[in-house]
C-alpha positions as CSV (number, residue, x, y, z in Angstrom):
1,M,11.3,10.8,-6.1
2,I,13.6,9.5,-8.5
3,S,17.4,10.8,-7.6
4,G,20.8,11.7,-10.1
5,N,19.6,12.0,-14.3
6,Q,19.6,8.5,-14.7
7,F,19.1,4.8,-14.4
8,E,21.7,3.1,-15.6
9,D,21.0,0.1,-17.2
10,A,22.7,-2.3,-19.6
11,E,19.9,-2.9,-21.9
12,A,18.3,0.9,-22.2
13,Q,19.1,4.1,-20.3
14,I,17.2,6.7,-19.3
15,E,17.6,10.6,-19.0
16,I,15.2,13.0,-17.6
17,V,16.0,15.8,-19.3
18,A,13.6,18.2,-17.1
19,H,12.0,17.8,-13.8
20,R,8.9,20.1,-13.5
21,L,7.2,20.6,-10.3
22,M,3.4,21.3,-11.6
23,C,1.2,20.6,-8.5
24,E,1.6,19.5,-4.6
25,N,-1.3,18.6,-1.5
26,T,-0.6,17.7,1.8
27,K,0.8,14.2,0.8
28,Y,2.1,14.4,-2.6
29,F,4.0,15.6,-5.3
30,V,3.8,15.8,-9.1
31,Y,6.0,16.5,-11.7
32,F,5.9,15.6,-14.9
33,D,9.3,14.3,-16.5
34,H,11.3,14.8,-19.5
35,I,12.5,11.5,-20.3
36,I,14.1,10.0,-23.4
37,D,16.5,7.1,-23.4
38,K,19.4,6.1,-25.9
39,A,17.4,4.8,-28.5
40,G,15.6,8.1,-28.9
41,D,12.4,6.8,-27.6
42,E,10.5,10.1,-25.5
43,V,8.5,11.5,-23.5
44,K,8.1,14.6,-22.9
45,N,5.6,15.4,-20.1
46,Y,5.9,11.3,-18.3
47,L,3.7,12.0,-14.9
48,I,5.5,11.3,-11.9
49,V,2.9,11.4,-7.9
50,A,5.3,11.3,-5.4
51,P,4.7,10.9,-1.9
52,K,5.9,13.6,-0.1
53,N,7.5,11.2,3.5
54,A,8.9,8.8,1.6
55,G,12.0,6.0,3.2
56,K,13.8,3.8,3.3
57,N,13.7,2.1,0.7
58,L,11.6,4.3,-0.5
59,V,8.1,3.5,1.5
60,T,5.8,5.4,1.2
61,G,3.0,3.3,3.2
62,V,1.9,0.8,5.3
63,A,-0.9,-2.0,4.6
64,I,-2.0,-4.5,7.4
65,L,-3.5,-8.3,6.5
66,P,-5.4,-9.1,9.9
67,I,-6.1,-12.4,10.2
68,T,-7.9,-13.5,13.7
69,D,-9.3,-16.9,14.0
70,G,-8.5,-18.1,10.5
71,R,-11.0,-14.8,9.6
72,I,-9.5,-12.3,7.4
73,G,-10.9,-8.4,8.7
74,L,-11.6,-5.8,5.9
75,I,-12.9,-1.9,6.0
76,R,-15.4,-0.7,4.3
77,I,-14.4,2.8,2.7
78,Y,-15.7,5.0,-0.6
79,R,-13.0,5.5,-2.7
80,P,-13.4,8.8,-4.6
81,A,-11.5,8.2,-7.7
82,I,-13.4,4.9,-8.3
83,R,-16.9,6.5,-7.7
84,D,-17.7,4.1,-5.1
85,F,-16.8,1.9,-1.9
86,S,-13.7,-0.6,-1.7
87,W,-13.6,-3.5,0.9
88,E,-9.8,-3.0,1.9
89,I,-7.2,-4.5,4.0
90,P,-6.6,-1.1,6.4
91,H,-4.1,0.8,4.7
92,G,-2.8,4.6,4.9
93,F,0.6,6.1,4.4
94,V,3.8,7.0,6.6
95,D,4.4,9.8,8.7
96,E,7.4,12.2,9.0
97,G,10.3,10.1,11.0
98,E,7.8,7.2,12.1
99,S,9.1,3.9,11.4
100,D,7.0,1.2,8.4
101,Y,6.4,-0.4,12.1
102,T,4.7,2.5,14.3
103,S,3.0,3.4,11.4
104,A,1.0,-0.1,10.6
105,L,0.2,-0.2,14.1
106,R,-0.8,3.1,14.2
107,E,-2.8,2.2,11.0
108,M,-4.8,-1.1,12.7
109,L,-5.4,0.9,16.2
110,E,-6.7,3.4,13.3
111,E,-9.3,2.3,10.8
112,T,-10.0,-0.8,13.2
113,G,-10.0,-0.1,16.7
114,M,-7.7,-3.2,17.5
115,I,-4.1,-3.3,19.0
116,V,-2.0,-5.9,18.1
117,T,1.1,-7.7,19.9
118,A,4.9,-7.7,18.8
119,Q,4.4,-11.4,18.4
120,N,0.9,-11.6,15.8
121,F,2.4,-8.4,13.7
122,S,4.9,-10.0,11.1
123,S,5.9,-8.5,7.7
124,L,4.8,-9.9,4.0
125,G,7.5,-7.9,2.4
126,Y,7.0,-4.9,-0.1
127,I,4.9,-4.6,-2.5
128,T,5.2,-1.5,-5.6
129,P,1.3,-0.8,-6.3
130,D,2.1,1.7,-9.8
131,S,5.7,0.9,-10.7
132,G,4.7,3.7,-14.1
133,V,3.4,6.3,-12.1
134,L,3.6,6.2,-8.1
135,A,7.3,7.2,-7.4
136,A,6.2,4.7,-4.4
137,R,6.5,1.3,-2.3
138,V,4.3,-0.3,0.0
139,H,5.8,-2.3,3.1
140,L,2.7,-5.1,3.6
141,F,2.7,-6.8,7.3
142,L,0.2,-9.4,9.2
143,A,-1.8,-9.3,11.8
144,A,-2.0,-12.6,12.9
145,A,-4.1,-11.9,15.9
146,G,-4.9,-9.6,17.8
147,H,-7.9,-7.2,20.9
148,V,-10.8,-4.6,20.2
149,S,-9.6,-1.1,22.2
150,Q,-11.5,1.3,20.7
151,G,-13.8,2.3,18.2
152,V,-12.8,2.9,14.5
153,Q,-11.9,6.7,14.4
154,R,-14.1,8.9,11.7
155,E,-12.0,9.7,8.4
156,L,-13.0,10.8,5.4
157,G,-15.7,7.3,4.1
158,L,-14.6,4.9,6.3
159,R,-18.0,3.0,6.4
160,E,-17.0,-0.1,8.3
161,F,-14.9,-2.8,10.0
162,R,-15.9,-5.9,9.9
163,F,-15.0,-9.8,9.1
164,F,-14.9,-12.6,7.1
165,P,-15.1,-16.3,6.7
166,V,-11.6,-17.3,4.3
167,D,-13.7,-19.0,1.9
168,E,-16.7,-16.0,1.3
169,F,-13.9,-13.4,1.2
170,E,-12.1,-15.5,-1.6
171,M,-15.7,-15.9,-3.7
172,M,-15.3,-11.8,-2.9
173,I,-12.0,-12.0,-4.6
174,N,-13.7,-13.9,-7.7
175,R,-16.6,-11.9,-8.2
176,S,-14.7,-8.6,-7.9
177,E,-15.9,-7.2,-5.3
178,I,-12.4,-7.2,-3.3
179,Q,-10.5,-5.4,-5.7
180,D,-7.9,-3.0,-4.2
181,T,-4.7,-3.8,-5.2
182,F,-3.5,-3.9,-1.3
183,T,-6.1,-6.2,-0.4
184,L,-4.9,-8.5,-3.3
185,A,-1.1,-8.4,-2.9
186,A,-1.4,-8.8,0.4
187,W,-3.3,-11.9,0.6
188,C,-1.2,-13.9,-2.0
189,K,2.0,-13.2,-0.3
190,Y,0.4,-14.5,2.9
191,Q,-0.8,-18.0,0.9
192,L,2.8,-18.0,-0.4
193,L,4.6,-18.0,3.1
194,Q,2.1,-20.4,4.0
195,K,2.9,-22.9,1.6
196,A,6.3,-22.2,2.5
197,G,4.7,-23.5,6.0
198,S,6.1,-19.2,7.4
199,H,3.6,-18.4,9.2
200,H,0.4,-19.8,10.8
201,A,-2.5,-17.2,11.5
């Protein structure tokens, strides 16, 4: 959630004239902000969606890139917002009082049935999924190996968890069969770190 009345910026100062809560559910607050900058540009109903549990650095969620034996793990889940199924990496909200790390391990277990040890689990950094609307950051993680300990927990729309060879995974990206921003960002970050010699799957 945005705090304070202004964004301090050398180029453009934006004043929040009004911050109105329009609706909420168990996970999100939805606000309309009346904002104006010093040049006189104004938006009376600027939409901001703010997850209810925001931790340090405004982290509200986690996403995990699972890689085992050179293969990429993806869940297949129906997303009502796009009226279609999506192939994507496991991700979810950080629960109240949870650390990013604990939340990521929990999401892995719930959505894939996999347990990952600390030595095979590392940070890939942060992304802002939609900085124009969402008051949120997502912490990306790499799960370099793990073992299945249980079945996938029942979740609305979740159909399966499957590993794909890298060449097939990249073809799915090229054919736009994978469109999820968490998946694309995590793969990009992982590839850059691989080039730098920082991580080894």
